[in-house]
KELUM-449379 format. One line per 3 residues: number of its first residue (from 1); their letters; for each residue x, y, z of N, C-alpha, C. Coordinates in Angstrom, 3 decimals. Example, Ala and Ser with C-alpha at 12.3 -4.5 7.8 and 13.67 -1.06 7.14 Angstrom:
! residues 2
1	as	13.190:-5.690:7.800:12.300:-4.500:7.800:13.200:-3.300:7.800 ~ 12.850:-2.250:7.080:13.670:-1.060:7.140:12.900:0.030:7.870;
END
This chain:
! residues 78
1	mki	-5.656:10.962:0.750:-5.884:9.594:0.333:-5.892:9.543:-1.189 ~ -5.528:8.384:-1.702:-5.488:8.164:-3.138:-6.158:6.837:-3.470 ~ -6.677:6.741:-4.686:-7.237:5.491:-5.185:-6.296:4.960:-6.248;
4	gtv	-6.059:3.649:-6.228:-5.196:3.042:-7.223:-5.576:1.595:-7.469 ~ -4.832:0.964:-8.380:-5.049:-0.440:-8.719:-3.752:-1.201:-8.498 ~ -3.832:-2.320:-7.798:-2.645:-3.143:-7.537:-2.198:-3.792:-8.846;
7	tgv	-0.912:-3.608:-9.178:-0.372:-4.164:-10.418:0.743:-5.176:-10.177 ~ 1.197:-5.306:-8.935:2.270:-6.255:-8.674:2.682:-6.281:-7.216 ~ 3.708:-7.081:-6.951:4.241:-7.255:-5.596:5.737:-6.992:-5.637;
10	vwa	6.270:-6.408:-4.576:7.706:-6.207:-4.431:8.187:-7.150:-3.341 ~ 9.212:-7.944:-3.645:9.770:-8.889:-2.674:11.062:-8.328:-2.102 ~ 11.222:-8.400:-0.800:12.449:-7.967:-0.128:12.798:-9.000:0.936;
13	trk	13.835:-9.782:0.684:14.218:-10.798:1.662:15.012:-10.201:2.815 ~ 15.661:-9.077:2.584:16.387:-8.374:3.646:15.744:-7.007:3.827 ~ 15.274:-6.744:5.031:14.648:-5.458:5.320:14.775:-5.154:6.803;
16	aac	14.477:-3.924:7.182:14.536:-3.516:8.581:13.625:-4.414:9.420 ~ 14.037:-4.680:10.632:13.286:-5.569:11.526:11.839:-5.111:11.712 ~ 11.613:-3.806:11.728:10.254:-3.285:11.929:9.346:-3.565:10.730;
19	lsg	9.917:-4.004:9.610:9.126:-4.334:8.424:8.977:-5.842:8.228 ~ 9.439:-6.608:9.188:9.358:-8.069:9.112:7.906:-8.517:8.967 ~ 7.661:-9.387:8.001:6.317:-9.895:7.774:5.434:-8.978:6.942;
22	qtf	5.943:-7.821:6.551:5.171:-6.847:5.788:5.198:-7.176:4.300 ~ 4.047:-7.059:3.626:3.951:-7.251:2.188:3.916:-5.886:1.519 ~ 4.635:-5.759:0.399:4.664:-4.506:-0.350:4.052:-4.706:-1.726;
25	lvv	3.142:-3.813:-2.092:2.445:-3.899:-3.364:2.826:-2.732:-4.269 ~ 2.844:-2.982:-5.568:2.983:-1.906:-6.552:1.561:-1.479:-6.909 ~ 1.280:-0.197:-6.749:-0.061:0.331:-6.999:0.026:1.426:-8.054;
28	qtp	-0.780:1.284:-9.103:-0.854:2.297:-10.154:-1.898:3.336:-9.762 ~ -1.472:4.592:-9.671:-2.382:5.699:-9.378:-2.433:6.602:-10.610 ~ -3.341:7.555:-10.648:-3.397:8.463:-11.797:-2.096:9.243:-12.016;
31	tge	-1.286:9.393:-10.970:-0.036:10.158:-11.089:1.199:9.278:-11.246 ~ 1.036:7.968:-11.300:2.174:7.064:-11.470:2.117:5.876:-10.528 ~ 3.203:5.100:-10.522:3.273:3.920:-9.647:3.829:4.290:-8.284;
34	iva	3.352:3.570:-7.276:3.825:3.763:-5.912:3.921:2.393:-5.249 ~ 4.897:2.222:-4.379:5.008:0.997:-3.589:4.389:1.284:-2.232 ~ 3.484:0.412:-1.804:2.746:0.650:-0.561:2.736:-0.604:0.306;
37	adq	2.804:-0.412:1.610:2.684:-1.512:2.564:1.223:-1.954:2.595 ~ 0.998:-3.252:2.431:-0.367:-3.791:2.381:-0.845:-4.114:3.789 ~ -1.942:-3.490:4.193:-2.499:-3.716:5.526:-3.797:-4.501:5.506;
40	vga	-4.299:-4.855:4.291:-5.625:-5.466:4.206:-5.683:-6.728:3.351 ~ -4.560:-7.209:2.840:-4.569:-8.429:2.043:-5.028:-8.231:0.610 ~ -4.710:-7.089:0.022:-5.106:-6.807:-1.364:-4.315:-7.685:-2.322;
43	gng	-4.865:-7.874:-3.519:-4.211:-8.692:-4.532:-4.196:-8.007:-5.878 ~ -3.528:-8.640:-6.816:-3.390:-8.100:-8.164:-4.758:-7.765:-8.763 ~ -4.894:-6.555:-9.304:-6.130:-6.118:-9.929:-7.115:-5.446:-8.997;
46	dkv	-6.900:-5.539:-7.683:-7.811:-4.898:-6.728:-7.703:-3.379:-6.803 ~ -8.858:-2.695:-6.735:-8.875:-1.245:-6.568:-8.743:-0.984:-5.075 ~ -7.794:-0.103:-4.701:-7.490:0.094:-3.291:-7.457:1.573:-2.925;
49	llv	-7.561:1.817:-1.630:-7.438:3.151:-1.063:-6.087:3.225:-0.358 ~ -5.319:4.270:-0.682:-3.989:4.458:-0.100:-3.972:5.666:0.826 ~ -3.186:5.587:1.875:-2.831:6.767:2.652:-1.334:6.943:2.491;
52	tgt	-0.872:8.180:2.536:0.543:8.455:2.341:1.075:9.349:3.449 ~ 2.385:9.440:3.509:3.045:10.321:4.469:2.910:9.850:5.904 ~ 2.758:10.807:6.794:2.688:10.523:8.228:1.546:9.576:8.576;
55	aaa	0.411:9.713:7.896:-0.737:8.833:8.168:-0.380:7.382:7.888 ~ 0.388:7.126:6.835:0.790:5.759:6.508:1.706:5.192:7.583 ~ 2.672:5.972:8.032:3.593:5.516:9.069:2.853:5.217:10.368;
58	rfc	1.912:6.052:10.728:1.133:5.825:11.951:0.266:4.578:11.829 ~ -0.338:4.379:10.667:-1.189:3.214:10.445:-0.375:1.926:10.516 ~ 0.907:1.998:10.144:1.790:0.825:10.128:2.631:0.736:11.394;
61	mes	2.081:1.152:12.515:2.751:1.054:13.813:4.083:1.811:13.831 ~ 4.071:3.009:13.257:5.251:3.882:13.228:6.424:3.298:12.439 ~ 6.149:2.394:11.506:7.189:1.857:10.632:7.566:2.912:9.592;
64	pvd	8.772:2.823:9.040:9.215:3.826:8.068:8.634:3.581:6.675 ~ 7.338:3.746:6.533:6.687:3.594:5.224:6.078:4.934:4.816 ~ 6.008:5.166:3.514:5.460:6.420:3.004:4.082:6.232:2.392;
67	aav	3.662:4.967:2.196:2.337:4.691:1.637:1.829:3.370:2.192 ~ 0.531:3.300:2.445:-0.082:2.078:2.958:-1.447:1.861:2.314 ~ -1.721:0.610:1.940:-3.040:0.224:1.442:-3.910:-0.034:2.666;
70	vai	-5.015:0.727:2.790:-5.859:0.607:3.984:-7.256:0.096:3.701 ~ -7.616:-0.070:2.409:-8.941:-0.587:2.074:-8.935:-1.143:0.665 ~ -9.752:-2.177:0.452:-10.036:-2.700:-0.881:-11.407:-2.163:-1.235;
73	ldq	-11.499:-1.463:-2.359:-12.744:-0.807:-2.729:-13.676:-1.752:-3.476 ~ -14.940:-1.765:-3.075:-15.957:-2.559:-3.754:-16.487:-1.805:-4.955 ~ -16.681:-0.494:-4.804:-17.121:0.355:-5.908:-16.788:1.784:-5.568;
76	gek	-16.837:2.636:-6.556:-16.555:4.046:-6.326:-17.222:4.897:-7.376 ~ -17.481:6.143:-7.034:-18.112:7.080:-7.958:-17.303:8.364:-7.964 ~ -17.322:9.070:-9.070:-16.657:10.366:-9.148:-17.661:11.460:-9.030;
END
């Protein structure tokens, strides 16, 4: 899992049928930007929790995604 901050939205008017209705967010992580499927209604500036790889695809009903936003964080500690 990774923590990041939503910095934008990616729009795709043409996409695979299995991604219909899916929102994609640009998320800034400590290692760079990543595009993630939004599963929780996050918005610009929100701190979020990401899952990547197989976990993301499973969370998104086996859709071909490599990252998914699964939580909006209220607070966090290191």
